[in-house]
Structure formats: C-alpha cells, structure tokens
C-alpha positions in Angstrom: -70.5 -15.7 -88.8 -72.3 -12.9 -87.2 -76.0 -12.7 -87.2 -78.6 -9.9 -87.9 -81.4 -10.6 -85.9 -84.8 -8.7 -86.6 -87.0 -8.8 -83.8 -90.3 -7.9 -85.3 -93.7 -7.8 -83.7 -96.6 -5.5 -82.8 -96.4 -2.5 -80.6 -95.6 -3.3 -76.8 -94.7 -7.0 -77.8 -91.3 -6.9 -75.9 -89.0 -6.1 -78.8 -86.7 -3.4 -77.1 -86.5 -5.6 -73.7 -85.9 -8.8 -75.8 -83.1 -7.0 -77.7 -81.5 -5.8 -74.5 -81.4 -9.4 -73.3 -80.1 -11.0 -76.4 -77.4 -8.4 -76.7 -76.4 -8.9 -73.1 -75.6 -12.7 -74.1 -73.5 -11.7 -77.2 -70.0 -10.0 -76.9 -69.8 -6.7 -78.8 -73.5 -7.3 -80.2 -75.2 -4.0 -81.2 -78.9 -3.2 -80.2 -79.7 -1.2 -83.0 -83.0 0.4 -81.9 -84.0 2.4 -84.9 -86.4 4.2 -82.6 -83.4 5.5 -80.6 -81.4 6.5 -83.9 -84.7 8.4 -85.1 -84.7 10.3 -82.0 -81.2 11.5 -82.1 -82.2 13.4 -85.2 -82.6 17.2 -84.8 -86.6 18.1 -85.0 -87.6 14.6 -85.9 -90.9 15.3 -84.5 -91.8 17.8 -87.4 -91.2 15.4 -90.0 -91.4 12.1 -88.5 -91.9 10.3 -91.8 -88.5 11.5 -93.5 -86.9 10.9 -89.9 -88.1 7.4 -90.1 -86.5 6.8 -93.4 -83.1 8.6 -92.4 -83.1 6.5 -89.4 -83.5 3.3 -91.4 -80.7 4.3 -93.9 -78.6 5.2 -90.9 -79.3 1.7 -89.2 -78.6 0.0 -92.5 -75.1 1.6 -92.8 -74.4 0.8 -89.1 -75.6 -2.8 -89.3 -73.5 -3.5 -92.2 -70.4 -1.7 -90.7 -70.8 -4.0 -87.4 -71.4 -7.1 -89.2 -68.4 -6.6 -91.4 -66.5 -6.6 -88.2 -67.9 -9.9 -87.3 -70.3 -8.9 -84.5 -74.1 -9.5 -84.2 -76.6 -6.9 -84.7 -80.1 -7.2 -83.1 -82.7 -4.8 -84.6 -85.9 -4.4 -82.6 -88.5 -2.9 -84.8 -92.1 -3.0 -85.8 -92.5 -3.7 -89.4 -95.8 -4.3 -91.3 -94.2 -3.9 -94.8 -91.6 -6.0 -96.3 -89.3 -3.4 -97.9 -87.0 -2.7 -94.8 -87.1 -6.3 -93.8 -85.6 -7.2 -97.2 -83.2 -4.2 -96.9 -82.0 -5.7 -93.6 -81.6 -9.3 -95.4 -79.5 -7.6 -98.2 -77.4 -5.7 -95.5 -76.7 -9.3 -93.9 -75.8 -11.2 -97.3 -73.6 -8.3 -98.0 -71.7 -8.3 -94.7 -71.4 -12.2 -95.0 -74.0 -12.4 -92.1 -76.8 -14.8 -91.2 -80.2 -12.9 -91.4 -82.6 -14.4 -88.8 -86.2 -12.8 -89.0 -88.1 -13.5 -85.8 -91.6 -12.8 -85.7 -93.1 -12.0 -82.0 -96.8 -13.5 -81.7 -99.2 -12.6 -79.3 -103.0 -12.5 -79.1 -104.9 -9.5 -80.6 -106.6 -8.7 -77.3 -103.3 -9.2 -75.4 -101.2 -6.9 -77.8 -103.8 -4.1 -77.0 -104.0 -4.7 -73.3 -100.1 -4.7 -72.9 -99.8 -1.6 -75.2 -102.5 0.6 -73.1 -100.8 -0.7 -69.6 -97.4 0.5 -71.1 -98.7 3.7 -72.3 -100.5 4.3 -68.8 -97.1 4.2 -67.3 -94.2 4.7 -70.0 -90.8 3.5 -69.0 -89.0 5.5 -71.5 -89.4 8.3 -74.0 -89.8 5.8 -76.8 -92.6 4.3 -74.9 -94.3 7.8 -74.6 -93.5 8.7 -78.4 -95.3 5.3 -79.5 -98.4 6.2 -77.1 -98.7 9.6 -78.6 -98.2 8.0 -82.1 -101.1 5.4 -81.7 -103.2 8.2 -79.9 -102.8 10.6 -82.8 -103.2 8.0 -85.6 -106.8 7.1 -83.9 -106.1 5.2 -80.6 -107.3 1.7 -80.3 -108.6 1.5 -83.6 -105.0 2.6 -85.3 -103.4 -0.3 -82.9 -105.7 -2.9 -84.2 -105.1 -1.9 -87.7 -101.2 -2.0 -87.0 -101.5 -5.4 -85.6 -103.9 -6.8 -88.4 -101.2 -5.4 -91.0 -98.4 -7.1 -89.3 -100.5 -10.2 -89.1 -101.3 -10.1 -92.8 -97.5 -9.4 -93.7 -96.6 -12.4 -92.0 -98.5 -14.5 -94.5 -96.0 -13.4 -96.9 -93.0 -14.3 -94.8 -92.7 -18.1 -94.6 -89.2 -18.1 -93.5 -89.9 -15.8 -90.2 -89.3 -17.7 -87.3 -92.5 -17.4 -85.2 -92.1 -16.9 -81.4 -95.0 -17.0 -79.1 -94.6 -14.2 -76.4 -95.2 -15.2 -72.9 -96.8 -12.1 -71.4 -95.4 -11.1 -68.3 -92.3 -13.7 -68.6 -89.6 -12.0 -70.4 -87.0 -14.8 -69.6 -89.3 -17.5 -70.7 -89.8 -15.5 -74.1 -85.9 -14.8 -74.4 -85.4 -18.7 -74.2 -88.1 -19.2 -77.1 -86.4 -16.5 -79.1 -82.9 -17.9 -78.4 -84.4 -21.4 -79.5 -85.8 -19.9 -82.8 -82.4 -18.1 -83.5 -80.4 -21.3 -83.0 -82.5 -23.4 -85.9 -80.5 -23.9 -88.9 
C-alpha cells in the first residue's frame, strides 16, 4: 500500500529538505512540492491566492494518479488550516493509500531565527519567494502569527505524528520522521 505523507511545519522547518531525503529512500516516490507546482503557473505572482488554489487542485490530481499506480507521494507544505489536509487524506483513501500527517515542531524563537538565516541567504527561488511573502505580510510579526496559527491548528489534529526538528541536523530529523511514518 502506498503512502501519502504530508510534511507540515512552520516556514524554514526543513519540509523540502526532508521531503527530498524521504523520496531518495523510496523507489519512484513523488516529491510533490506545491510551491513548485504554483511556480509553474503563468503569472502566478499577479494572483497568488488563485495560483495557490490552482496548485493545490493540481497537486491533489497528481497525488491521486501517482498513488493509484502504487507509488508514495510526499507533500512538503506549510498548512495552518485543516481544509487541504483533509483533502489530502481523502485523496489517499480514494487511491487506497495510507495517509500519514507529520507535524514538524521546533521552538517559536528557533523557527524565526532559522527563517531569518535562510532568508538572508536563500538557496532557492522558493526560499526567496517565501522571504518576500513574509516581508510583504509584515515580517517577523507575520511569521510569528503563522507559527501560532500552525500550533493552534495542531490542537485540532490529534492523529498528526509530531516530530521534533533537530535544528542543523537533517539526518537526525529524517530518522525521526521515518520512525513516525513507520508507526501503525
């Protein structure tokens, strides 16, 4: 049975890096980074809200197709509302796959510090986009609000498998995620 694994966490918690590591361990697994899908849409920056919704619709279709062929799908995405999480769960059930919701956790101050370090030296276009979006939304105050919304939403998700991020140690965090995913 294939897995649809959601890696949810605050900005800069390592979701994309962890997704790449998990995919590397699973034959034909798909790293379904919704930010990359959104970035593939023409003129997405002019209507980011619509582009985000379109990217999520495409991601659900892609996930369902890939799971239907028996392959794992890893979705690294910051989600502070339940709607898309529930849609991913339905996509997994429809494809007769297992849905695993992983909630990455790190201290609030660490989350801000890591995001600021990454924003100062972005390694990818997605990192630059995230830095610009947070800056446009209000900077650190917006980042703190996002963090708080995420933590509050997790209160409603008792089945999410919580994983403490080891800041600066991806290998240790990957092992923690793998252990959480392996639970039945």
